[in-house]
C-alpha positions in Angstrom: -7.3 31.2 -13.9 -10.0 33.1 -12.2 -8.3 35.9 -9.9 -9.9 34.2 -6.4 -8.1 31.1 -7.1 -4.8 32.7 -8.2 -4.9 34.6 -4.8 -5.4 31.6 -2.8 -2.6 29.5 -4.9 -0.2 32.5 -4.2 -0.9 32.7 -0.4 -0.7 28.9 -0.4 2.9 29.3 -2.1 3.5 32.0 0.6 2.8 29.7 3.5 4.7 26.5 1.8 7.6 28.7 1.6 7.4 29.8 5.5 6.7 26.0 6.0 9.6 25.1 4.2 12.1 27.7 5.4 11.7 27.5 9.4 13.5 23.8 9.9 16.1 25.2 7.1 16.8 28.5 9.3 16.2 30.6 6.2 15.5 33.8 6.0 12.8 35.4 3.5 12.4 36.4 0.7 14.5 32.8 -0.4 17.4 33.4 -3.0 16.4 32.2 -6.4 18.3 29.1 -5.7 16.4 28.1 -2.4 13.4 28.8 -4.3 14.3 26.5 -7.2 15.0 23.7 -3.9 11.7 24.4 -2.3 9.9 23.8 -6.0 12.0 20.4 -6.6 11.2 19.5 -2.8 7.6 20.5 -3.5 7.4 18.5 -6.7 9.0 15.5 -4.8 5.9 15.2 -2.4 3.0 16.2 -4.7 4.7 12.8 -6.4 4.8 10.9 -3.7 1.7 12.0 -2.5 -0.4 10.7 -6.0 1.8 7.6 -6.2 0.2 6.7 -2.4 -3.1 7.9 -3.7 -3.0 6.0 -6.6 -1.7 2.7 -4.6 -4.6 3.0 -2.8 -7.0 3.2 -5.3 -5.4 0.4 -6.8 -5.7 -1.6 -3.5 -9.5 -0.7 -3.2 -9.9 -1.7 -6.5 -8.4 -5.4 -6.0 -10.7 -5.8 -3.2 -14.0 -4.9 -4.4 -13.1 -7.5 -7.3 -11.7 -10.7 -5.2 -13.0 -10.3 -1.6 -10.4 -11.9 0.6 -11.1 -15.6 1.9 -12.0 -15.7 5.3 -9.5 -18.7 7.2 -12.1 -21.2 7.3 -12.1 -20.9 3.2 -8.1 -21.1 3.3 -8.6 -24.2 4.9 -11.3 -25.8 2.5 -9.4 -24.7 -0.4 -6.1 -25.8 0.9 -8.2 -29.7 2.0 -9.4 -29.4 -1.8 -6.1 -28.9 -3.1 -5.0 -31.6 -1.0 -7.3 -33.9 -2.0 -6.8 -33.3 -6.0 -3.0 -33.4 -5.9 -4.0 -37.1 -3.8 -6.3 -38.2 -5.9 -8.5 -38.6 -3.0 -12.1 -38.7 -3.8 -13.9 -40.0 -0.7 -12.9 -37.6 1.4 -10.2 -37.7 4.2 -9.4 -40.3 6.6 -8.1 -39.5 10.1 -4.7 -40.2 9.2 -4.5 -38.1 5.6 -6.1 -35.3 8.2 -3.4 -35.1 10.3 -1.1 -35.2 7.2 -2.8 -32.4 5.4 -2.0 -30.6 9.0 1.5 -31.2 9.4 1.9 -30.1 5.6 0.1 -26.7 6.5 2.5 -26.0 9.3 5.2 -27.0 7.5 4.2 -24.5 4.4 3.8 -21.9 7.5 7.2 -23.1 9.1 8.7 -22.0 6.5 7.1 -18.7 5.7 8.4 -17.5 9.2 11.4 -18.6 8.2 
């Protein structure tokens, strides 16, 4: 590691220990046990940050693969599924359209309960 990189990391470590110490009313220099506790806490923060980063990357990758349908697409899919399950091939009558609407509202109500 280059000297400037090492110096920068040492500076960051010192800043971190200052930030870690202040809310805990710890005096600097810290004891070896306090430094160990600060290190464990820092590693937990790093792990949490990486996990959040990986989750965000996965969300972005999924969004690129399958675009989220809009409400009109969802309605079309719901009606198409209803027609398929009911064996309807000629389009929906007014009565069937009301039945589709009632079924949709039933599923929506189940979801919110």
